[in-house]
C-alpha positions in Angstrom: 69.4 115.0 115.3 70.4 111.9 113.2 68.7 109.8 110.5 67.8 106.2 111.4 66.8 103.8 108.6 63.8 101.7 109.7 63.1 98.7 107.5 59.5 97.6 107.8 58.7 101.0 109.4 55.2 101.0 108.0 54.3 97.8 109.9 52.9 97.3 113.4 56.0 97.3 115.6 58.1 99.3 113.1 55.7 102.2 113.0 55.6 102.4 116.8 59.4 102.4 116.9 59.4 105.3 114.4 57.3 107.4 116.8 59.7 106.6 119.6 62.7 107.4 117.4 61.2 110.8 116.6 60.4 111.5 120.2 64.1 110.8 121.0 65.1 113.6 118.6 66.0 111.5 115.5 64.5 111.2 112.1 63.1 107.8 111.2 63.5 106.9 107.5 60.9 104.2 106.7 61.9 101.6 104.1 59.0 99.4 103.3 57.5 97.6 100.3 53.9 98.3 101.7 52.9 94.7 101.1 51.9 94.3 104.7 52.7 97.8 106.0 50.5 100.9 105.6 51.4 104.2 104.1 49.1 105.9 106.6 51.3 104.5 109.5 54.3 106.6 108.3 53.8 109.8 110.2 57.2 110.8 111.7 59.6 110.9 108.8 59.9 110.2 105.1 58.9 106.9 103.3 61.1 105.2 100.8 59.2 102.4 99.1 61.5 99.4 98.4 61.9 95.7 99.0 64.3 94.2 101.4 65.6 91.9 98.7 66.5 94.8 96.4 70.2 95.4 97.2 70.5 98.3 94.7 67.5 100.2 96.1 68.7 99.6 99.7 72.2 100.9 98.9 70.7 104.0 97.1 68.5 104.9 100.1 71.4 104.3 102.6 73.8 106.5 100.5 71.1 109.2 100.2 70.2 109.5 103.9 73.4 108.4 105.5 71.7 107.0 108.6 73.8 106.5 111.8 72.1 103.1 112.3 69.5 100.7 110.9 66.5 99.2 112.8 65.5 96.1 110.9 61.9 95.0 111.2 61.1 94.0 107.6 60.2 90.3 107.8 57.3 87.9 107.2 56.1 86.9 110.6 53.2 84.5 110.5 54.2 81.2 112.1 51.4 79.1 110.4 52.3 80.6 107.0 56.0 79.8 107.6 55.1 76.2 108.2 53.1 76.0 104.9 55.5 78.0 102.8 59.0 77.9 104.4 60.8 78.8 101.2 59.1 82.2 101.1 60.3 82.8 104.7 63.9 81.8 104.1 64.0 84.0 101.0 62.5 87.1 102.6 63.8 86.9 106.1 67.2 85.3 105.7 68.3 86.4 102.2 66.7 89.8 102.8 68.7 90.3 105.9 71.9 89.2 104.1 71.3 91.8 101.4 70.6 94.5 103.9 73.9 93.7 105.7 75.8 93.8 102.4 74.2 97.2 101.5 75.1 98.5 105.0 78.7 97.4 104.5 78.9 99.1 101.1 77.5 102.3 102.6 79.9 102.1 105.6 77.1 101.8 108.2 77.8 99.4 111.0 75.2 99.8 113.7 72.0 97.6 113.7 69.1 97.0 116.0 67.3 93.8 115.0 63.7 92.8 115.6 64.1 89.2 116.7 61.7 86.9 118.4 61.2 84.4 121.3 60.4 81.9 118.5 64.2 81.2 118.3 63.8 79.2 121.5 61.1 76.8 120.2 59.6 74.8 123.1 61.9 75.7 125.9 62.9 73.4 128.7 62.8 76.0 131.4 60.3 78.9 131.9 60.8 81.8 132.3 63.3 81.8 129.4 66.8 83.2 129.7 68.9 84.2 126.8 71.1 81.2 127.5 68.3 78.7 126.8 68.9 76.3 124.0 67.8 77.6 120.6 65.6 75.0 118.9 63.0 76.7 116.8 60.0 74.6 115.9 58.8 76.8 113.0 60.5 78.1 109.9 59.7 81.6 111.1 61.7 81.0 114.3 64.5 79.4 112.3 64.8 82.4 110.0 65.2 84.8 113.0 67.9 82.6 114.5 69.7 82.4 111.2 69.7 86.2 111.0 71.2 86.4 114.5 73.9 83.9 113.6 74.6 85.9 110.4 75.4 89.0 112.5 77.8 87.0 114.7 79.5 85.5 111.7 79.9 88.8 109.9 80.7 91.1 112.8 84.4 90.4 113.3 85.4 91.3 109.7 82.8 94.0 109.0 82.9 95.8 112.3 79.1 95.3 112.8 77.7 96.2 116.2 74.2 94.7 116.5 71.6 94.1 119.3 68.9 91.5 118.6 65.8 92.1 120.7 64.0 88.8 121.2 60.6 90.1 122.1 57.7 87.9 123.2 54.1 88.8 122.2 53.9 92.4 121.0 50.4 93.7 121.7 48.3 96.8 122.3 48.3 100.1 120.4 49.7 103.6 120.7 48.2 105.1 123.8 47.6 108.4 121.9 45.7 106.5 119.2 48.0 107.5 116.4 48.7 104.0 115.2 47.8 100.4 116.0 47.7 96.8 114.9 46.2 96.4 111.4 47.0 93.1 109.7 45.0 91.3 107.0 44.5 88.5 107.8 45.0 89.2 111.5 47.2 86.4 113.1 47.3 87.7 116.6 45.1 86.8 119.6 44.2 90.1 121.2 42.8 91.9 118.1 40.9 88.7 117.2 39.4 88.5 120.7 38.4 92.2 120.5 36.9 91.7 117.0 34.7 89.0 118.5 33.8 91.4 121.3 32.9 94.0 118.7 30.4 91.6 117.1 32.7 90.1 114.5 33.1 86.4 113.7 33.1 83.8 116.5 36.5 83.3 118.0 38.4 80.1 117.4 40.8 79.0 120.2 43.6 77.0 118.7 43.8 73.9 121.0 42.9 73.3 124.7 45.1 70.3 125.5 48.4 71.9 126.2 50.2 71.3 129.5 49.2 74.7 130.9 47.0 76.2 133.6 43.8 75.7 131.5 45.0 73.7 128.5 45.4 76.8 126.2 48.7 78.4 125.2 50.4 80.8 127.6 52.2 83.8 126.3 54.1 86.9 127.7 52.4 90.0 126.3 54.4 93.2 126.0 52.9 96.5 125.1 54.1 97.6 121.6 55.1 101.1 123.0 57.3 99.4 125.6 59.0 97.4 122.8 59.5 100.6 120.8 61.1 102.2 123.8 63.5 99.3 124.1 64.6 99.8 120.5 65.5 103.4 121.2 67.4 102.3 124.3 69.3 99.7 122.2 70.1 102.4 119.6 71.6 104.5 122.3 73.6 101.6 123.7 75.2 101.0 120.3 77.3 104.2 121.0 78.9 102.4 123.9 79.4 98.7 122.8 80.9 96.7 120.0 80.1 93.2 118.7 76.8 91.4 118.9 74.3 91.1 121.7 70.9 89.4 122.2 68.3 90.3 124.8 64.8 89.2 125.8 61.9 91.7 126.0 59.1 90.5 128.2 57.3 91.0 131.4 57.9 87.7 133.2 54.2 87.1 133.4 52.2 84.7 131.1 48.5 84.7 130.3 46.6 81.8 128.7 44.2 82.4 125.8 41.3 81.9 128.1 42.7 84.5 130.6 43.1 87.0 127.7 39.4 86.4 126.8 38.4 87.1 130.4 40.6 90.3 130.4 38.9 91.4 127.2 35.4 90.8 128.7 36.4 92.9 131.7 37.9 95.8 129.8 35.2 96.0 127.0 32.1 94.9 129.0 31.2 92.8 126.1 30.4 89.0 125.9 32.9 86.9 123.8 31.9 83.6 122.4 34.4 81.1 121.2 34.9 77.5 119.9 37.8 75.2 120.5 39.7 74.4 117.3 42.7 72.3 116.4 46.1 73.2 117.8 48.4 75.1 115.3 51.6 73.5 114.2 54.6 75.4 115.5 52.9 76.7 118.7 54.9 76.0 121.9 52.7 75.5 125.1 54.3 78.3 127.1 56.6 81.3 126.3 57.4 83.6 129.2 60.5 85.8 129.4 63.2 86.3 131.9 63.8 90.0 131.0 66.3 90.8 133.7 69.1 91.1 131.2 67.1 93.9 129.4 66.8 95.7 132.7 70.6 95.5 133.3 71.8 96.1 129.8 69.2 98.6 128.4 67.9 100.0 131.7 64.5 99.0 130.3 61.4 98.0 132.1 57.9 97.7 130.6 55.7 100.5 131.9 52.4 99.9 130.1 52.4 96.1 129.8 49.8 95.2 132.4 47.2 93.2 130.5 44.3 95.6 131.1 46.3 98.5 129.6 47.3 96.4 126.6 43.7 95.3 126.0 42.3 98.8 126.6 44.7 100.5 124.2 44.0 97.9 121.5 40.3 98.3 122.1 40.4 102.1 121.9 42.4 101.8 118.6 40.0 99.3 117.1 36.8 101.3 118.0 38.2 104.6 116.9 39.1 103.6 113.3 
């Protein structure tokens, strides 16, 4: 049994990773400032409240718990907000990651699993997207993730860092046991907003219908959050066997448009869903679908709960049980 520091462990994906870490026999140590995370989501290990920009606090926690590795989720992650306030994203996501790496080096910890994003690709030339695709982010959020990955590569030769960056596509769904789920305010993600409309909330706004896709709305590759959590544990295990820096896509290879997600939500919930067409959002590529064959080969990972009906059903069960 070993300690694993999880920055952002009170957030959506981070808390699901903490559950998976505990199930694998380790102790997740959540490090979170609780600005966007939730104290109630920390269920499988201790919580240390602190900011990713606070080097002294990071170092103190690392020296206290002596984790064998760090899983780094702590980041601002709203594409539209990054467009309107890029300085905030560069400060938090890039400088915060730099300070974490410095604290890890000071504490003699050299193993890292990083929560990256398909946003590093921007609007890809080829779909499904392989890891070798050009990296041309079209949002500051995507640029901050790419800069973090480049930072790992630059620092690894001298520091001895071993890091795996998991570029996942659209995390969605909720813990099948109902322990945790998606709870943002405001909620930036499609599926919980579609389900809120199904539950009788405000009318859904579809952001644009003039993209070059099957029905004019954006197409995304949705991956169950529990499958993503499992991949983080697989990456943690792999760090025992490799050195250097790797990057890998997490996705299903199947994309769904916004209108197809609405139809899936109607099917699962049995509820009508009304929507209006709004303006397209800056920073939204038309289609993002993963080639995840590298994840299968490198991590021995395949999504097991990422069919769209299971994703929607788990998210609906979480929403209606709160």
